[in-house]
Backbone as numpy.savetxt, mean C-alpha at the origin, in Angstrom:
# Nx Ny Nz CAx CAy CAz Cx Cy Cz
-9.57 0.57 -15.93 -8.61 0.71 -16.78 -7.54 1.77 -16.44
-8.20 2.78 -15.67 -7.20 3.72 -15.04 -6.25 3.09 -14.18
-6.84 2.37 -13.23 -5.97 1.28 -12.20 -4.94 0.82 -13.02
-5.14 0.08 -14.13 -4.09 -0.43 -14.81 -3.18 0.44 -15.53
-3.64 1.54 -16.06 -2.66 2.42 -16.62 -1.74 3.09 -15.67
-2.17 2.99 -14.35 -1.29 3.72 -13.37 -0.29 2.47 -13.08
-0.65 1.28 -12.87 0.24 0.32 -12.57 1.27 -0.01 -13.63
0.70 0.25 -14.87 1.89 0.11 -16.03 2.57 1.39 -16.28
2.51 2.33 -15.46 3.45 3.64 -15.57 2.97 4.61 -16.52
1.82 4.59 -16.94 1.39 5.42 -17.84 1.52 6.74 -17.53
1.01 7.13 -16.12 1.07 8.62 -15.66 2.41 8.88 -14.94
3.34 7.86 -15.14 4.75 8.16 -14.46 4.79 8.57 -13.03
5.57 9.35 -12.61 5.53 9.94 -11.06 4.56 11.23 -11.08
3.80 11.33 -11.79 2.96 12.85 -11.78 2.42 12.80 -10.40
2.71 13.96 -9.87 2.18 13.91 -8.40 0.60 14.50 -8.36
0.10 14.74 -9.42 -1.20 15.30 -9.46 -2.09 13.94 -9.29
-1.55 12.80 -9.59 -2.31 11.49 -9.50 -3.21 11.24 -8.26
-4.48 11.25 -8.27 -4.99 11.09 -7.02 -4.45 9.99 -5.74
-4.48 10.44 -4.71 -3.95 9.70 -3.65 -4.66 8.38 -3.63
-6.24 8.09 -3.88 -6.57 6.84 -4.01 -6.46 6.00 -4.99
-6.06 6.75 -6.22 -5.42 6.01 -7.55 -4.19 5.39 -7.20
-3.15 6.16 -6.52 -2.05 5.56 -6.43 -2.01 4.64 -5.32
-2.77 4.62 -4.31 -3.02 3.51 -3.31 -3.32 2.42 -3.97
-4.38 2.35 -4.93 -4.74 1.12 -5.69 -3.57 0.64 -6.60
-2.76 1.50 -7.13 -1.78 1.01 -8.05 -0.65 0.38 -6.94
-0.48 0.88 -5.87 0.30 0.28 -5.05 -0.14 -1.33 -4.52
-1.49 -1.47 -4.37 -2.09 -2.78 -4.29 -1.81 -3.79 -5.22
-2.07 -3.19 -6.63 -1.53 -4.01 -7.83 -0.31 -4.45 -7.75
0.75 -3.65 -7.42 2.18 -4.05 -7.39 2.37 -4.99 -6.10
1.76 -4.70 -5.11 2.06 -5.62 -3.94 1.42 -7.01 -4.33
0.36 -7.01 -5.10 -0.41 -8.34 -5.18 0.53 -9.12 -6.30
1.37 -8.31 -7.05 2.25 -9.14 -8.06 3.52 -9.10 -7.54
3.92 -8.93 -6.22 5.07 -8.97 -5.52 6.10 -8.15 -6.04
5.66 -7.02 -6.61 6.78 -6.19 -7.01 6.73 -5.05 -5.93
7.67 -5.31 -4.90 7.48 -4.57 -3.80 8.30 -3.36 -3.80
9.12 -3.05 -4.98 9.96 -1.99 -5.22 8.93 -0.89 -5.67
8.23 -1.24 -6.63 7.08 -0.28 -7.27 5.94 0.11 -6.33
5.66 -1.00 -5.43 4.45 -0.93 -4.61 4.99 0.23 -3.40
6.20 0.02 -3.03 6.59 1.04 -1.85 6.88 2.62 -2.52
7.30 2.69 -3.97 7.17 4.11 -4.49 5.69 4.58 -4.44
4.75 3.67 -4.84 3.33 4.36 -5.13 2.76 4.49 -3.84
2.93 3.57 -2.54 2.53 3.93 -1.47 3.15 5.29 -0.69
4.23 5.54 -0.95 4.76 6.76 -0.46 4.10 7.86 -0.96
3.94 7.68 -2.57 3.48 8.79 -3.39 1.94 9.01 -3.03
1.34 7.81 -2.60 -0.15 8.14 -2.29 -0.49 8.98 -1.05
0.86 9.00 -0.09 0.58 9.88 1.11 1.10 11.11 0.65
2.11 11.43 -0.20 2.73 12.41 -0.81 1.38 13.36 -1.26
0.61 12.57 -2.04 -0.58 13.32 -2.84 -1.66 13.88 -1.73
-1.55 13.46 -0.42 -2.51 13.93 0.39 -2.31 15.20 0.78
-1.00 15.73 0.57 -0.76 17.05 0.91 0.56 17.14 2.08
1.06 18.15 2.45 2.20 18.28 3.25 1.66 18.42 4.79
0.35 18.55 4.91 -0.37 18.56 6.35 -1.28 17.29 6.53
-0.94 16.13 5.71 -1.78 14.98 6.02 -1.78 14.34 7.41
-2.79 13.77 7.91 -3.01 13.28 9.16 -4.22 12.24 9.09
-4.04 10.88 9.72 -4.65 9.86 9.59 -6.19 10.24 10.24
-6.23 11.14 11.11 -7.24 11.45 11.73 -8.31 12.51 10.95
-7.66 13.52 10.19 -8.51 14.31 9.52 -8.48 13.99 8.01
-8.05 12.81 7.54 -8.22 12.73 5.89 -8.27 11.06 5.75
-9.57 10.82 5.19 -9.92 9.41 4.68 -8.67 8.74 3.79
-8.29 9.54 3.17 -7.01 9.18 2.15 -6.05 8.92 2.86
-5.59 9.53 3.51 -4.42 9.41 4.50 -4.53 8.35 5.54
-5.60 8.01 5.82 -5.96 7.24 7.16 -5.66 5.59 6.07
-6.47 5.60 5.06 -6.53 4.24 4.28 -4.98 4.07 3.71
-4.57 4.98 3.23 -3.21 5.06 2.38 -2.04 4.24 3.50
-2.26 5.13 4.71 -1.27 4.64 5.64 -1.33 3.48 6.18
-2.41 3.03 6.48 -3.04 1.73 6.88 -2.48 0.62 6.05
-2.63 0.99 4.57 -2.33 -0.06 3.67 -0.66 -0.06 3.50
-0.03 1.11 3.64 1.40 1.02 3.40 1.93 0.08 4.74
1.65 0.35 5.86 2.07 -0.29 6.85 1.80 -1.93 6.91
0.75 -2.16 6.25 0.49 -3.69 6.10 1.51 -4.24 4.89
1.66 -3.58 3.86 2.57 -3.63 2.93 4.07 -3.93 3.54
4.28 -2.94 4.53 5.79 -2.93 4.86 5.95 -4.26 5.65
5.08 -4.59 6.43 5.06 -5.89 7.32 5.25 -6.94 6.22
4.44 -7.11 5.17 4.72 -8.26 4.28 6.03 -8.34 3.65
6.58 -7.13 3.45 8.05 -6.97 2.75 9.00 -7.33 3.99
8.69 -6.95 5.26 9.64 -7.34 6.24 9.60 -8.57 6.61
8.49 -9.46 6.44 8.38 -10.97 6.70 9.48 -11.54 5.56
9.03 -11.03 4.30 9.75 -11.62 3.11 11.22 -11.50 3.38
11.69 -10.34 3.82 13.25 -10.59 4.15 13.71 -11.34 5.45
12.83 -11.40 6.33 12.98 -12.06 7.68 13.19 -13.76 7.28
12.21 -13.93 6.36 12.13 -15.37 5.80 13.37 -15.71 5.05
13.95 -14.96 4.38 14.94 -15.24 3.36 14.26 -15.42 1.98
13.17 -15.15 1.84 12.40 -15.09 0.50 13.04 -13.72 -0.46
13.31 -12.77 0.26 14.08 -11.59 -0.64 15.19 -11.21 0.41
16.29 -10.89 -0.25 17.57 -10.73 0.61 18.60 -9.60 0.04
18.02 -8.99 -1.19 18.82 -7.93 -1.65 18.70 -6.62 -0.84
19.30 -5.67 -1.17 19.59 -4.34 -0.58 18.29 -3.58 -0.54
17.72 -3.43 -1.66 16.51 -2.72 -1.74 15.31 -3.21 -0.98
15.46 -4.66 -0.58 14.19 -5.24 0.20 14.64 -5.00 1.69
16.08 -4.91 2.00 16.44 -4.78 3.25 16.29 -3.36 3.83
16.25 -2.37 2.79 16.01 -0.97 2.93 14.32 -0.98 3.42
13.59 -1.66 2.92 12.19 -1.68 3.26 11.81 -2.05 4.49
12.70 -3.24 5.00 12.62 -3.91 6.33 12.76 -2.63 7.28
14.13 -1.97 6.98 14.62 -1.00 7.89 13.59 0.20 8.08
13.10 0.23 6.71 11.92 1.49 6.59 10.69 1.34 7.49
10.41 0.07 7.34 9.29 -0.44 8.35 9.44 -0.47 9.93
10.57 -0.85 10.31 10.81 -0.87 11.64 10.88 0.86 12.12
11.55 1.59 11.43 11.56 2.94 11.96 10.17 3.69 11.75
9.36 3.58 10.74 8.24 3.99 10.83 7.07 3.48 11.79
7.37 2.29 12.29 6.63 1.74 13.46 6.84 2.36 14.65
7.99 2.63 14.66 8.74 3.41 15.87 8.15 4.97 15.92
8.36 5.56 14.81 7.89 6.92 14.76 6.39 6.99 14.74
5.58 6.16 14.00 4.28 6.38 14.12 3.61 6.10 15.49
4.24 4.97 16.36 3.91 4.71 17.82 3.94 5.75 18.42
5.13 6.49 18.41 5.30 7.89 19.31 4.45 8.73 19.02
4.15 8.67 17.78 2.93 9.71 17.26 1.50 9.57 17.58
1.38 8.38 18.13 0.06 8.01 18.53 -0.90 7.12 17.61
-0.33 6.77 16.57 -0.78 5.81 15.65 -0.74 4.37 16.04
-1.86 3.66 15.94 -1.95 2.34 16.35 -1.90 1.42 15.44
-1.68 1.58 13.92 -1.56 0.68 13.04 -2.36 -0.57 12.78
-3.89 -0.27 12.66 -4.53 -1.53 12.36 -4.07 -2.29 11.16
-3.97 -3.60 11.39 -3.74 -4.54 10.28 -2.20 -4.81 10.18
-1.47 -3.90 10.91 -0.03 -4.34 11.15 0.30 -4.77 12.41
0.71 -5.98 12.56 0.92 -6.51 13.96 2.00 -5.93 14.68
3.04 -5.46 14.00 4.29 -4.82 14.40 3.90 -3.80 15.42
2.86 -3.09 15.38 2.49 -2.14 16.33 1.86 -2.64 17.57
1.77 -4.08 17.59 1.33 -4.53 19.13 2.62 -4.58 20.21
3.74 -4.71 19.63 4.99 -4.31 20.45 6.04 -3.65 19.98
5.47 -2.13 20.02 6.58 -1.33 19.16 7.77 -0.89 19.82
7.92 -1.38 21.29 9.27 -0.90 21.95 10.46 -1.13 21.22
10.57 -2.41 20.66 11.96 -2.57 19.88 12.25 -1.37 18.97
11.05 -1.10 18.12 11.30 -0.10 16.99 11.38 1.18 17.51
10.73 1.52 18.64 11.03 2.94 19.11 12.52 3.06 19.58
13.08 2.01 19.99 14.33 2.15 20.59 15.20 2.35 19.56
15.12 2.09 18.28 15.84 2.35 17.18 16.16 3.80 16.70
15.23 4.58 17.18 15.26 5.99 17.13 15.98 6.93 17.90
16.38 8.02 17.29 17.28 9.05 18.29 16.17 9.66 19.31
16.75 10.00 20.43 15.88 10.55 21.31 14.85 11.45 21.09
15.10 12.31 20.14 14.30 13.46 19.90 13.07 13.35 19.35
12.88 12.02 18.86 11.77 11.57 17.93 10.70 10.90 18.87
11.23 10.86 20.32 10.21 10.26 21.30 8.85 11.26 21.18
9.06 12.51 21.03 7.83 13.29 21.30 6.77 13.19 20.05
5.46 13.09 20.36 4.71 12.92 19.34 4.64 13.72 18.15
4.60 15.06 18.33 4.55 16.00 17.20 5.89 16.04 16.43
6.83 15.75 17.04 8.25 15.71 16.44 8.34 14.34 15.51
7.80 13.29 16.25 7.66 11.98 15.47 6.88 11.97 14.25
5.81 12.66 14.36 4.68 12.79 13.13 5.14 13.73 12.16
6.04 14.84 12.51 6.83 15.66 11.35 7.63 15.14 10.67
8.34 14.03 11.29 9.48 13.32 10.70 9.03 12.66 9.65
7.71 11.93 9.99 7.21 10.94 9.14 6.72 11.56 7.72
5.83 12.71 8.14 5.52 13.70 7.00 6.62 14.27 5.95
7.74 14.86 6.83 8.76 15.28 6.23 9.37 14.04 5.13
9.63 12.86 5.61 10.19 11.85 4.81 9.22 11.62 3.56
7.93 11.51 3.70 6.94 11.27 2.69 6.82 12.22 1.78
7.27 13.59 1.88 7.07 14.60 1.08 8.13 14.87 0.30
9.27 14.09 0.29 10.53 14.13 -0.45 10.27 13.76 -1.97
11.06 14.25 -2.84 10.69 14.21 -4.26 10.83 12.77 -4.78
11.55 12.03 -4.29 12.22 10.75 -4.76 12.15 9.68 -3.60
12.04 8.37 -4.07 12.07 7.20 -3.05 13.52 7.05 -2.46
14.50 7.57 -3.17 16.08 7.79 -2.79 15.88 8.63 -1.35
15.18 10.00 -1.59 15.44 10.88 -0.80 14.68 10.61 0.47
13.50 9.85 0.35 12.59 9.20 1.45 13.37 8.25 2.18
14.09 7.33 1.69 14.85 6.35 2.59 15.88 7.29 3.30
16.92 8.06 2.45 17.64 8.78 3.10 17.41 9.65 4.52
16.20 10.45 4.14 15.57 11.05 5.39 15.13 10.35 6.39
14.43 9.12 6.11 13.94 8.23 6.95 15.02 7.74 8.16
16.02 7.51 7.25 17.20 6.44 7.96 17.85 7.47 8.97
17.68 8.90 8.66 18.49 9.87 9.44 17.95 9.99 10.92
16.74 9.40 10.99 16.08 9.38 12.15 16.47 8.38 13.12
17.14 7.47 12.73 17.77 6.17 13.38 19.00 6.40 14.16
19.21 5.64 15.14 20.52 5.56 15.73 21.53 5.13 14.75
22.72 5.70 14.98 24.02 5.33 13.97 24.04 3.83 13.90
23.90 3.02 14.93 23.99 1.58 14.93 23.04 0.72 14.44
21.81 1.38 14.06 20.58 0.74 13.63 20.96 0.19 12.47
20.61 -1.22 12.22 20.98 -2.15 11.31 19.55 -3.15 11.24
19.77 -3.96 10.03 18.66 -5.20 9.99 18.95 -5.95 10.99
17.63 -6.37 11.73 17.82 -7.26 12.95 17.72 -8.71 12.79
17.19 -9.17 11.47 16.90 -10.69 11.42 17.82 -11.35 10.52
18.38 -12.55 10.84 19.12 -13.44 10.13 18.37 -14.20 9.27
18.10 -14.22 7.92 17.10 -15.38 7.28 17.37 -16.80 7.37
16.40 -17.66 7.59 16.37 -19.03 7.62 16.76 -19.44 6.05
17.92 -19.87 5.95 18.17 -20.29 4.47 17.51 -21.84 4.08
16.87 -22.43 5.11 16.45 -23.93 4.91 14.89 -23.86 4.72
14.27 -22.68 3.85 13.06 -22.62 3.62 12.69 -23.04 2.33
11.41 -23.54 2.27 10.93 -23.73 0.69 10.57 -22.29 -0.01
11.22 -22.09 -0.69 10.80 -20.62 -1.26 9.74 -20.48 -2.28
9.63 -21.86 -3.02 8.68 -21.94 -3.93 7.25 -21.99 -3.22
7.01 -22.58 -2.08 5.75 -22.40 -1.13 5.60 -21.26 -0.68
6.77 -20.67 -0.17 6.62 -19.15 0.21 6.11 -18.11 -0.71
6.66 -18.22 -1.94 6.15 -17.42 -2.73 4.48 -17.61 -3.20
4.13 -18.94 -3.16 2.54 -19.12 -3.21 1.95 -18.69 -2.24
2.32 -18.69 -0.89 1.69 -18.07 0.18 1.54 -16.67 0.18
2.65 -16.20 -0.18 2.79 -14.40 -0.28 1.71 -14.11 -1.33
1.81 -14.76 -2.59 0.82 -14.36 -3.51 -0.69 -14.60 -3.12
-0.94 -15.41 -2.62 -2.25 -15.87 -2.29 -2.68 -14.87 -1.13
-1.93 -14.51 -0.10 -2.17 -13.62 0.97 -2.46 -12.31 0.32
-1.65 -11.70 -0.56 -1.59 -10.51 -1.30 -2.87 -10.49 -1.97
-3.11 -11.44 -2.84 -4.45 -11.60 -3.65 -5.56 -11.34 -2.90
-5.99 -11.98 -1.86 -6.92 -12.35 -1.09 -7.00 -10.93 -0.30
-5.86 -10.49 0.23 -5.66 -9.03 1.15 -6.26 -7.95 0.38
-5.82 -7.87 -0.97 -6.29 -6.87 -1.86 -7.85 -6.80 -2.17
-8.27 -8.06 -2.50 -9.70 -8.23 -2.94 -10.58 -8.04 -1.64
-10.33 -8.20 -0.57 -11.00 -7.96 0.64 -11.18 -6.43 0.89
-9.99 -5.90 0.76 -9.81 -4.49 1.17 -10.65 -3.78 0.08
-10.74 -3.96 -1.02 -11.51 -3.22 -2.08 -12.85 -3.32 -1.87
-13.27 -4.60 -1.61 -14.77 -4.95 -1.46 -15.17 -4.33 -0.16
-14.48 -4.30 0.95 -14.91 -3.44 2.04 -15.03 -1.95 1.92
-14.06 -1.46 1.05 -13.87 -0.03 0.88 -15.31 0.40 0.03
-15.51 -0.47 -1.13 -16.75 -0.12 -1.77 -18.20 -0.28 -0.74
-18.30 -1.35 0.17 -19.34 -1.47 0.90 -19.56 -0.49 1.97
-18.42 0.15 2.53 -18.49 1.18 3.45 -18.68 2.68 2.71
-18.49 2.64 1.61 -18.52 3.96 0.66 -17.33 4.76 1.04
-16.37 4.36 1.42 -14.91 4.83 1.64 -14.26 5.15 0.31
-14.78 4.06 -0.62 -14.11 4.35 -2.00 -15.41 4.35 -2.95
-15.54 5.53 -3.56 -16.73 5.78 -4.49 -16.59 6.13 -5.97
-17.21 5.26 -6.81 -17.17 5.83 -8.31 -18.70 6.15 -8.64
-18.87 7.25 -9.04 -20.08 7.63 -9.11 -20.53 7.69 -10.62
-19.59 7.27 -11.65 -19.75 7.30 -13.03 -19.82 5.82 -13.48
-20.66 5.54 -14.58 -20.84 4.44 -15.29 -19.46 4.15 -16.03
-18.99 2.89 -15.56 -17.52 2.46 -16.24 -17.55 2.67 -17.76
-18.65 2.48 -18.32 -18.62 2.24 -19.91 -19.15 3.96 -20.43
-20.20 4.37 -20.18 -20.83 5.49 -20.78 -20.32 6.86 -19.98
-19.73 6.74 -18.47 -19.66 8.13 -17.86 -20.78 8.52 -17.27
-21.96 7.93 -17.31 -23.26 8.78 -16.71 -23.02 8.55 -15.27
-23.34 9.77 -14.49 -23.07 9.77 -13.18 -24.37 9.45 -12.53
-24.56 8.99 -11.48 -25.80 8.32 -10.75 -25.71 7.45 -9.42
-26.42 7.76 -8.53 -26.20 6.88 -7.38 -26.87 5.54 -7.39
-27.62 5.33 -8.73 -28.47 4.20 -8.94 -27.50 3.08 -9.57
-26.26 3.71 -10.23 -25.51 2.52 -10.83 -25.12 1.27 -10.10
-25.27 0.11 -10.60 -24.95 -0.71 -10.05 -23.53 -1.72 -10.28
-22.91 -2.09 -9.21 -21.61 -2.47 -9.15 -21.55 -4.01 -9.74
-20.55 -4.30 -10.55 -20.27 -5.60 -10.87 -19.92 -6.49 -9.54
-20.42 -7.84 -9.51 -20.02 -8.64 -8.48 -18.52 -8.54 -7.89
-17.47 -8.34 -9.01 -15.93 -8.15 -8.49 -15.72 -6.81 -7.83
-16.64 -5.97 -7.85 -16.70 -4.50 -6.95 -15.62 -3.64 -7.51
-15.20 -3.79 -8.73 -14.13 -3.10 -9.54 -14.89 -2.14 -10.14
-15.95 -2.36 -11.04 -16.41 -1.72 -12.08 -18.11 -1.47 -11.59
-18.84 -0.35 -12.30 -20.29 -0.24 -12.28 -20.87 0.29 -13.36
-22.20 0.10 -13.48 -22.88 0.28 -14.77 -24.17 0.89 -14.50
-24.57 1.79 -15.40 -25.79 2.37 -15.26 -27.10 1.47 -15.92
-26.60 0.66 -16.70 -27.67 -0.27 -17.39 -27.01 -1.72 -17.69
-27.81 -2.68 -18.18 -27.23 -3.89 -18.63 -26.64 -3.81 -19.74
-27.12 -2.85 -20.81 -26.61 -2.75 -22.05 -25.11 -2.39 -21.82
-24.80 -1.25 -20.93 -23.36 -0.66 -20.67 -22.62 -1.83 -20.25
-22.97 -2.75 -19.29 -22.41 -3.88 -18.78 -21.76 -4.73 -19.96
-22.68 -4.99 -20.96 -22.49 -5.91 -22.07 -21.50 -5.28 -23.13
-21.65 -4.32 -23.17 -20.79 -3.46 -24.17 -19.61 -3.36 -23.63
-19.24 -3.23 -22.32 -17.90 -3.08 -21.69 -17.22 -4.42 -21.26
-17.99 -5.56 -21.47 -17.53 -6.88 -21.29 -16.20 -7.31 -21.93
-16.19 -7.07 -23.10 -15.04 -7.52 -23.73 -13.66 -7.02 -23.02
-13.69 -5.62 -22.74 -12.68 -5.22 -22.01 -12.52 -5.53 -20.50
-13.68 -5.57 -19.93 -13.58 -5.82 -18.43 -13.22 -7.39 -18.22
-13.44 -8.32 -19.13 -13.30 -9.90 -18.74 -11.81 -10.12 -18.62
-11.03 -9.22 -19.33 -9.37 -9.31 -19.26 -8.92 -8.94 -17.89
-9.64 -8.28 -17.10 -8.98 -7.86 -15.80 -9.92 -8.21 -14.82
-11.15 -8.87 -15.03 -12.04 -9.11 -13.88 -11.46 -10.16 -12.93
-11.28 -9.81 -11.73 -10.72 -10.93 -10.68 -11.52 -12.19 -10.83
-12.74 -12.14 -10.78 -13.81 -13.27 -10.81 -13.62 -14.23 -12.10
-13.51 -13.53 -12.95 -13.26 -14.19 -14.35 -12.13 -14.84 -14.35
-10.74 -14.19 -13.89 -9.52 -14.81 -13.98 -9.63 -15.87 -12.98
-10.21 -15.78 -11.66 -10.18 -16.92 -10.90 -10.81 -18.09 -11.25
-11.76 -18.06 -12.03 -12.65 -19.05 -12.47 -11.89 -19.67 -13.68
-11.21 -18.95 -14.63 -10.52 -19.45 -15.50 -9.24 -20.39 -15.03
-8.91 -20.01 -13.57 -7.68 -21.04 -13.33 -8.10 -22.29 -12.57
-9.26 -22.34 -12.44 -9.87 -23.48 -11.61 -9.88 -24.78 -12.63
């Protein structure tokens, strides 16, 4: 329920929203292909980690950065293919390129984002001073700590060379309907697998019963891995609310 409240804007842009919750909100927006809101939440999830965040010293920062770069590659592919061609999404593509270059220079390997496999092109888009690892990392942190998404883009773009521009010309002969279906399916599956894996590894933990808020390590997760309960009675009592958002229930209803 908190997850849905965040995605529906109940908490606005309150920077006290936990980093992990903002990350999950971003996943929801990505799954719905609302990439503008997804980008805002991903950047906010790193901002919520504090001004000294680093993927090596914070699990939240590591997960949030990994998820953000996977998202940026999806947004880049959407622009590259011609699925999205407005200015807002082109800015995401350019943000993606500059971040891959900066993070590669900083020593980040970008698990899950294939653009890190050949980062030379993206490094070449940066001004020379950002070749140094510490300078590159500080540049990324400074951008994510700005107050608004507009300021974030402005600071991030200032790191690029003056002639930096969008590199790809979309292919207009594509079947956009099929591409949208594929994008939604990929986002849906990726989000579900990530949540399941985080619960399985203990990197995302919820120690309270979703219904009565009783804390305990013996609480049992629902098969969907989104909620957990301390008893069958609590699970039954919460089912009328959970059934509306349970991904397993929704998937079954669509068949």
